[in-house]
Each structure stands twice: as structure tokens, then as C-alpha cells.
C-alpha positions in Angstrom: 118.8 123.2 101.2 121.9 121.3 102.4 122.7 117.7 101.2 122.1 116.5 104.7 118.7 118.1 104.8 117.8 116.7 101.4 118.7 113.2 102.7 116.6 113.6 105.8 113.6 114.7 103.7 113.9 111.9 101.3 114.0 109.3 104.2 111.1 110.8 106.1 107.4 109.6 105.9 105.1 112.0 104.0 103.8 115.0 105.9 101.2 115.3 103.1 100.3 112.7 100.5 97.8 113.4 97.7 97.0 110.3 95.8 95.2 110.3 92.4 92.9 113.1 93.4 90.1 114.2 91.1 87.8 117.1 91.6 84.9 118.3 89.4 82.8 121.5 89.5 79.8 120.5 87.4 81.2 119.3 84.1 84.5 121.1 84.6 87.3 118.9 85.8 89.5 121.0 88.2 91.9 118.4 89.5 92.8 115.5 87.2 94.6 112.7 89.0 96.9 114.8 91.2 99.7 112.9 93.0 101.9 114.8 95.4 104.2 114.0 98.3 105.4 116.7 100.8 108.0 115.6 103.3 108.2 116.9 106.9 110.0 120.2 107.1 109.8 120.7 103.3 108.6 123.9 101.7 106.6 123.2 98.5 105.6 126.1 96.3 102.8 125.5 93.8 102.8 127.7 90.7 100.4 127.8 87.7 98.1 130.1 85.8 94.8 131.3 87.2 92.2 128.5 87.1 94.8 125.7 87.0 93.5 124.1 90.2 96.1 125.4 92.7 93.7 126.8 95.3 91.3 123.9 94.9 94.2 121.5 95.7 94.9 123.3 99.0 91.2 123.2 99.9 91.1 119.4 99.1 94.1 118.8 101.4 92.2 120.0 104.5 88.8 118.8 103.1 87.2 122.2 102.6 86.5 120.6 99.2 85.7 116.9 99.0 87.4 115.1 96.1 85.4 112.9 93.8 88.3 110.4 93.6 91.5 109.6 95.4 92.5 110.5 98.9 94.7 112.8 101.0 96.6 111.9 104.1 98.5 114.2 106.5 101.1 112.7 108.7 99.8 109.2 107.9 96.1 110.0 108.7 93.4 110.0 106.0 91.7 113.4 105.8 87.9 113.6 105.7 87.4 109.9 105.3 88.1 106.5 106.9 88.3 103.0 105.6 85.0 101.2 105.6 85.0 98.8 108.6 88.0 100.4 110.3 87.0 100.8 114.0 89.2 103.9 114.6 87.2 107.0 114.2 89.9 109.3 112.9 91.0 107.4 109.9 94.0 105.2 109.1 97.2 105.2 107.1 96.4 104.9 103.4 98.9 102.0 103.3 96.8 99.9 105.7 94.7 97.6 103.6 92.1 98.4 101.0 88.4 99.1 101.0 85.8 101.7 100.4 86.2 105.1 102.0 83.5 106.6 104.2 83.1 110.3 105.0 83.9 111.3 108.6 81.5 113.3 110.7 81.8 117.1 110.5 83.1 117.1 114.1 85.9 114.7 113.2 86.8 116.7 110.1 86.9 119.9 112.1 89.3 118.2 114.6 91.5 117.2 111.7 91.5 120.7 110.3 92.7 122.0 113.6 96.0 120.2 112.9 96.3 121.7 109.4 96.9 125.5 109.3 95.4 127.5 106.5 96.1 131.1 105.6 93.6 132.5 103.1 94.0 135.2 100.5 91.6 137.5 102.2 92.6 137.1 105.9 89.2 135.9 107.2 89.6 137.6 110.6 86.7 138.0 113.0 85.9 141.8 112.7 84.3 142.0 116.1 87.4 140.5 117.9 90.6 142.2 118.8 93.8 141.0 117.3 94.7 139.1 120.5 91.3 137.4 120.6 91.4 136.5 116.9 94.7 134.5 117.5 93.5 133.0 120.8 90.1 132.0 119.7 90.8 128.6 118.1 92.9 127.0 120.9 90.1 127.9 123.3 87.3 126.7 121.0 89.1 123.4 120.4 89.7 122.9 124.1 93.5 122.8 123.7 94.2 125.7 126.0 92.4 127.8 128.6 91.7 131.4 127.7 94.6 132.8 129.8 97.0 130.2 128.2 95.7 130.9 124.7 96.1 134.7 125.2 99.7 134.1 126.4 100.4 132.1 123.3 98.7 134.7 121.2 101.0 137.5 122.6 104.0 135.3 121.9 102.9 134.6 118.3 102.0 138.2 117.6 105.4 139.2 118.8 106.9 136.7 116.4 105.1 138.3 113.4 106.0 141.8 114.5 102.6 142.9 115.9 103.2 142.9 119.7 102.0 146.4 119.9 98.7 145.6 118.1 97.1 143.2 120.5 94.2 145.4 121.4 93.5 146.6 117.8 90.6 145.5 115.7 91.1 144.2 112.1 89.6 147.3 110.5 92.4 149.3 112.2 95.2 147.3 110.5 96.7 147.5 107.1 96.3 144.5 104.8 99.8 143.3 105.5 99.2 143.5 109.2 95.9 141.6 108.9 97.6 138.8 107.0 100.3 138.6 109.6 97.6 138.2 112.2 96.1 135.4 110.1 99.5 133.7 110.1 99.8 134.0 113.8 96.2 132.5 114.1 97.2 129.6 112.0 100.3 128.9 114.2 98.2 129.1 117.4 97.0 125.5 116.9 100.6 124.3 116.4 99.7 122.6 113.1 101.8 119.9 111.5 101.4 121.5 108.1 100.5 125.1 107.1 98.8 125.8 103.7 99.1 129.3 102.2 96.6 130.2 99.4 98.2 133.2 97.6 98.9 135.0 100.9 100.0 138.2 99.2 97.5 138.5 96.3 95.1 140.8 98.2 97.9 143.2 99.3 99.1 146.4 97.9 102.6 145.9 96.5 104.4 147.8 99.2 102.9 145.5 101.9 103.9 142.2 100.3 107.4 142.2 101.7 106.3 142.2 105.4 104.2 139.1 104.9 106.8 137.3 102.9 109.3 138.0 105.6 107.1 136.2 108.1 106.7 133.2 105.8 110.5 133.2 105.2 111.0 132.9 108.9 108.7 129.9 109.1 110.5 128.3 106.1 113.8 128.4 108.0 112.3 127.1 111.2 111.5 123.6 109.8 107.8 124.1 109.5 106.1 122.1 106.7 104.7 124.6 104.3 102.7 124.3 101.1 102.4 127.7 99.4 100.4 128.7 96.4 101.9 132.0 95.1 102.7 134.1 92.0 105.9 135.4 93.7 108.5 133.6 91.5 111.5 135.2 93.2 110.2 134.2 96.6 109.6 130.7 95.4 113.2 130.5 94.1 114.5 131.7 97.5 112.6 129.5 99.9 111.3 126.5 98.1 112.7 123.0 98.5 110.5 122.0 95.6 108.5 123.9 93.0 105.4 122.2 91.5 103.9 123.6 88.3 100.2 122.9 87.7 98.1 123.5 84.6 94.7 122.2 83.7 94.4 120.3 87.0 97.5 118.3 86.4 101.1 118.5 87.7 103.1 119.3 84.6 106.5 119.5 86.2 108.1 119.5 89.6 111.6 119.6 91.2 114.1 121.9 92.9 113.7 125.6 92.0 116.9 125.7 90.1 115.6 123.0 87.8 112.0 124.0 87.3 112.5 127.8 87.3 115.8 128.0 85.5 115.8 124.9 83.3 112.1 123.8 82.8 111.7 120.7 80.8 108.1 121.1 79.7 107.1 123.5 77.0 104.0 124.6 79.0 106.2 125.5 82.0 108.6 127.5 79.8 105.7 129.4 78.3 104.2 130.3 81.7 107.6 131.4 83.1 108.3 133.5 80.1 105.2 135.6 80.8 105.7 136.0 84.6 109.5 136.4 84.9 
């Protein structure tokens, strides 16, 4: 990342703000006071051992999981909640006053999620729909585009991920890498402000990983705001503006890849990297 770009990121308002977020599953604390800022256009890669809270953090960001404490905002809008007494239905900036937070309706939360792309580990494509219709479905369902408009956009996005020749195929006819590329095109179809990737290559055979990483690499260079949970350390080193290491539901260390990956300051980070590098 250039010095000019770094200055722009530092001066920009947060694309994602996670403030003092706590999450429990029964008696197990999964997230323990997470604070995280992601700037517009920034690529943030989250690393950590299995069970450290990485995937839960992503799911909290788009309110697939409800935090027990703290809040999340995306582009200045509270996600999943609003300030008690605020007359606006879609939430407010977390900096505007204080007060209790009230859960939004499911319809309002779904509208918010349509502005946050999410690429899952296991693709989650509709098996009964063609590749084209998988990508076009969300813009039509949310009323953002007509069916012909959505299909035109879907063809454009499938071309972008190298699948222009697969528009009429069904998910079962595709390799895992192809299915994940369709899932990325689907996430892009709603033109989200932020895209979250939850270990997008973990369900793939090793020889298929490269084709998915190439698509994410292209997104990273296009200025799209990305938050990526991955075990691909070399990939993190290549594309990340910032690497965040999580363990035990806490952010242990964060910074530029050259610092965190090559000169980690925390003993736990050093121990983790010694086992995966």
C-alpha cells in the first residue's frame, strides 16, 4: 500500500467499527471485548487458531449473530439495533448521543445485510437454480433491479470471476472452486459497501485454492473494503493492509503484515506463526 493510500485510509471514516463486542455461547465467552476499525478500501485479514472467535466476529458484523454487549456499525450505521428513542428506523451513527439499544425488526436487519456482502466457507448456493439465477436472485428479491437487469449484471459479474461460460450450469455441475467464485459474484451483485469472507478456501481441494484467491486478489486491488478470515498466511502477506491476530476472543496483535507476520511482538502470535509458516 502506498504512503498516499495509507494517508487516505487514516483520514477516512470507518467502513466497519466494532466497539467492545462480547459474545457468549452458553457459558463459553467467544468474543471478549473486541474493538476493531476497518477503513474504506482497506483489506483486513483476520488470523487465529480454530475456535478463537474469527468466524463469530464476521457473523456479528452482519448480525447473523447478536452480540451480548457492544455494537457494530457499517459506514456509520448501527447494525441490527437502533438507539432507544431515535425516530429513524435504520439506526444512527454510534457517535450520536447515548442511550439503550433496541433490536431492529428482521425486515430492517435483512435490508442492512443486503449492503454487507458475505462469502461463506461452504458456498451456500441454491442447488435448484442455475449459476446465472443464483447471482441474479438477491437484486431481484430486494427490489433493487428487475429480473432482466439483474441477469445482465449477473453475466457481467460471472465474466469478472471467469465463469462467463457457466451461466446455465447448476451448482452440482461445478467444482468447489467454481462454486466459490459464483458465491463471490453473488455477494458482489448487491454492490455492498463491505464484503466479509469466512475462510473462503477452507472447503476446497488444494489445487482449487488459487483460482478463488485470484478473484479476491482482484477485488483487493479494486478498492473494495474486505474483511477476510483465512489461514492462507502467504496470501495475507500479499494483499492485506492490516493483519489482525485473534486468540481466545481477544485481539492479541494487529498492524501491517510486515510487522505482525515478520516481527510479531506478542509471544502468542509468534507461537501461532511458528506452527503455520
